[in-house]
C-alpha beads as a LAMMPS data file, in Angstrom:
LAMMPS data file: protein, C-alpha beads

134 atoms
133 bonds

1 atom types
1 bond types

-500.0 500.0 xlo xhi
-500.0 500.0 ylo yhi
-500.0 500.0 zlo zhi

Masses

1 110.0

Atoms # bond

1 1 1 -259.505 -195.113 -395.107
2 1 1 -260.591 -196.147 -398.627
3 1 1 -258.215 -195.438 -401.481
4 1 1 -259.740 -195.138 -404.949
5 1 1 -258.050 -194.650 -408.276
6 1 1 -259.310 -191.753 -410.407
7 1 1 -259.377 -192.304 -414.176
8 1 1 -259.657 -189.711 -416.933
9 1 1 -263.289 -190.659 -417.613
10 1 1 -264.313 -189.482 -414.159
11 1 1 -262.434 -186.183 -414.300
12 1 1 -263.711 -185.321 -417.793
13 1 1 -267.296 -186.188 -416.882
14 1 1 -267.026 -184.203 -413.657
15 1 1 -265.587 -181.124 -415.351
16 1 1 -267.675 -181.063 -418.551
17 1 1 -271.376 -180.246 -418.023
18 1 1 -272.104 -181.328 -421.613
19 1 1 -270.613 -184.803 -421.074
20 1 1 -273.288 -187.525 -421.096
21 1 1 -271.880 -188.878 -417.819
22 1 1 -271.697 -185.525 -416.009
23 1 1 -274.644 -186.201 -413.691
24 1 1 -273.259 -189.636 -412.848
25 1 1 -269.821 -188.190 -412.035
26 1 1 -271.349 -185.442 -409.862
27 1 1 -273.221 -188.110 -407.895
28 1 1 -269.973 -190.064 -407.421
29 1 1 -268.244 -186.876 -406.316
30 1 1 -270.822 -186.476 -403.552
31 1 1 -270.962 -190.132 -402.487
32 1 1 -267.457 -191.631 -402.704
33 1 1 -265.355 -190.908 -399.643
34 1 1 -261.722 -191.532 -398.901
35 1 1 -258.431 -190.775 -400.572
36 1 1 -257.908 -190.623 -404.315
37 1 1 -254.909 -191.604 -406.396
38 1 1 -254.128 -190.751 -410.000
39 1 1 -251.010 -190.069 -412.044
40 1 1 -249.674 -187.353 -414.266
41 1 1 -250.606 -189.140 -417.512
42 1 1 -254.288 -189.099 -416.468
43 1 1 -254.002 -185.364 -415.893
44 1 1 -252.300 -185.058 -419.291
45 1 1 -255.236 -186.847 -420.935
46 1 1 -257.647 -184.521 -419.131
47 1 1 -255.805 -181.419 -420.352
48 1 1 -255.607 -182.855 -423.876
49 1 1 -259.352 -183.474 -423.903
50 1 1 -260.031 -179.807 -423.175
51 1 1 -257.181 -178.385 -425.275
52 1 1 -259.263 -177.574 -428.358
53 1 1 -262.283 -176.259 -426.462
54 1 1 -261.190 -172.664 -426.433
55 1 1 -259.672 -170.388 -423.837
56 1 1 -262.393 -170.892 -421.235
57 1 1 -262.259 -174.709 -421.421
58 1 1 -258.481 -174.700 -421.203
59 1 1 -258.536 -172.348 -418.223
60 1 1 -261.117 -174.479 -416.414
61 1 1 -259.167 -177.675 -417.094
62 1 1 -255.929 -176.119 -415.865
63 1 1 -257.713 -174.849 -412.740
64 1 1 -259.052 -178.351 -412.073
65 1 1 -255.559 -179.861 -412.376
66 1 1 -254.065 -177.196 -410.098
67 1 1 -256.836 -177.926 -407.599
68 1 1 -256.172 -181.676 -407.697
69 1 1 -252.443 -181.095 -407.191
70 1 1 -253.145 -179.046 -404.051
71 1 1 -255.876 -181.161 -402.462
72 1 1 -254.929 -183.205 -399.416
73 1 1 -257.290 -186.045 -400.384
74 1 1 -255.561 -186.558 -403.759
75 1 1 -252.192 -188.136 -404.460
76 1 1 -250.693 -187.698 -407.923
77 1 1 -247.973 -190.157 -408.859
78 1 1 -245.255 -188.847 -411.144
79 1 1 -242.262 -190.478 -412.721
80 1 1 -240.790 -192.564 -415.486
81 1 1 -240.561 -195.861 -413.560
82 1 1 -244.298 -196.181 -414.012
83 1 1 -243.897 -195.746 -417.768
84 1 1 -241.480 -198.689 -418.049
85 1 1 -243.675 -201.011 -415.993
86 1 1 -246.767 -199.991 -417.955
87 1 1 -245.002 -200.590 -421.251
88 1 1 -244.373 -204.165 -420.125
89 1 1 -248.099 -204.678 -419.382
90 1 1 -249.011 -203.032 -422.697
91 1 1 -246.772 -205.444 -424.607
92 1 1 -248.091 -208.458 -422.641
93 1 1 -251.704 -207.767 -423.678
94 1 1 -251.670 -207.744 -427.503
95 1 1 -255.259 -209.053 -427.549
96 1 1 -256.548 -206.004 -425.619
97 1 1 -257.151 -202.401 -426.595
98 1 1 -255.708 -200.890 -423.423
99 1 1 -254.063 -197.522 -423.888
100 1 1 -250.650 -196.964 -422.374
101 1 1 -252.268 -194.601 -419.871
102 1 1 -254.660 -197.391 -418.842
103 1 1 -251.663 -199.690 -418.387
104 1 1 -249.974 -197.040 -416.250
105 1 1 -253.114 -196.777 -414.123
106 1 1 -253.474 -200.544 -413.733
107 1 1 -249.803 -200.926 -412.857
108 1 1 -249.995 -198.187 -410.234
109 1 1 -253.182 -199.669 -408.789
110 1 1 -251.532 -203.067 -408.422
111 1 1 -248.425 -201.530 -406.851
112 1 1 -250.573 -199.715 -404.282
113 1 1 -253.071 -202.547 -403.704
114 1 1 -255.993 -200.490 -405.005
115 1 1 -258.964 -202.487 -406.268
116 1 1 -261.567 -199.766 -406.934
117 1 1 -261.458 -197.262 -409.772
118 1 1 -263.735 -194.351 -410.640
119 1 1 -264.218 -194.973 -414.352
120 1 1 -266.551 -196.192 -417.054
121 1 1 -263.750 -198.032 -418.858
122 1 1 -264.432 -201.778 -419.140
123 1 1 -260.703 -202.474 -419.577
124 1 1 -260.275 -202.163 -415.816
125 1 1 -262.859 -204.919 -415.302
126 1 1 -260.953 -207.097 -417.768
127 1 1 -257.914 -206.796 -415.492
128 1 1 -259.950 -207.717 -412.406
129 1 1 -260.549 -204.288 -410.861
130 1 1 -263.841 -203.089 -409.417
131 1 1 -265.296 -200.265 -411.506
132 1 1 -267.270 -197.621 -409.629
133 1 1 -269.471 -195.619 -411.951
134 1 1 -272.842 -195.441 -410.235

Bonds

1 1 1 2
2 1 2 3
3 1 3 4
4 1 4 5
5 1 5 6
6 1 6 7
7 1 7 8
8 1 8 9
9 1 9 10
10 1 10 11
11 1 11 12
12 1 12 13
13 1 13 14
14 1 14 15
15 1 15 16
16 1 16 17
17 1 17 18
18 1 18 19
19 1 19 20
20 1 20 21
21 1 21 22
22 1 22 23
23 1 23 24
24 1 24 25
25 1 25 26
26 1 26 27
27 1 27 28
28 1 28 29
29 1 29 30
30 1 30 31
31 1 31 32
32 1 32 33
33 1 33 34
34 1 34 35
35 1 35 36
36 1 36 37
37 1 37 38
38 1 38 39
39 1 39 40
40 1 40 41
41 1 41 42
42 1 42 43
43 1 43 44
44 1 44 45
45 1 45 46
46 1 46 47
47 1 47 48
48 1 48 49
49 1 49 50
50 1 50 51
51 1 51 52
52 1 52 53
53 1 53 54
54 1 54 55
55 1 55 56
56 1 56 57
57 1 57 58
58 1 58 59
59 1 59 60
60 1 60 61
61 1 61 62
62 1 62 63
63 1 63 64
64 1 64 65
65 1 65 66
66 1 66 67
67 1 67 68
68 1 68 69
69 1 69 70
70 1 70 71
71 1 71 72
72 1 72 73
73 1 73 74
74 1 74 75
75 1 75 76
76 1 76 77
77 1 77 78
78 1 78 79
79 1 79 80
80 1 80 81
81 1 81 82
82 1 82 83
83 1 83 84
84 1 84 85
85 1 85 86
86 1 86 87
87 1 87 88
88 1 88 89
89 1 89 90
90 1 90 91
91 1 91 92
92 1 92 93
93 1 93 94
94 1 94 95
95 1 95 96
96 1 96 97
97 1 97 98
98 1 98 99
99 1 99 100
100 1 100 101
101 1 101 102
102 1 102 103
103 1 103 104
104 1 104 105
105 1 105 106
106 1 106 107
107 1 107 108
108 1 108 109
109 1 109 110
110 1 110 111
111 1 111 112
112 1 112 113
113 1 113 114
114 1 114 115
115 1 115 116
116 1 116 117
117 1 117 118
118 1 118 119
119 1 119 120
120 1 120 121
121 1 121 122
122 1 122 123
123 1 123 124
124 1 124 125
125 1 125 126
126 1 126 127
127 1 127 128
128 1 128 129
129 1 129 130
130 1 130 131
131 1 131 132
132 1 132 133
133 1 133 134
């Protein structure tokens, strides 16, 4: 079964009808099959994105995260070992603009042998991953 990594871009676009990529994310949601992997820092970014949107936005974002945590087709990696490994990648790429969360995602993808990522972030292409955004 296919295993895809889920980046913050995808979750934000999926959850926010006003996002310019919402339609694209909804299409991906209907067409991409398999298992999905993400990590707690991606979920933290998602919650941060919606944190200033008012009570309704915060409630919807929290509900989405709770749903992801309970779904059998999603795995959410947690832990500080990932942080240390990602910090090493971050420091090895001074010429890039990767966020630490991106480095955590890339590190986890390499550890799990995942090559495909649901994102619009070109940084993943720079590291040799296949970006799925259409």
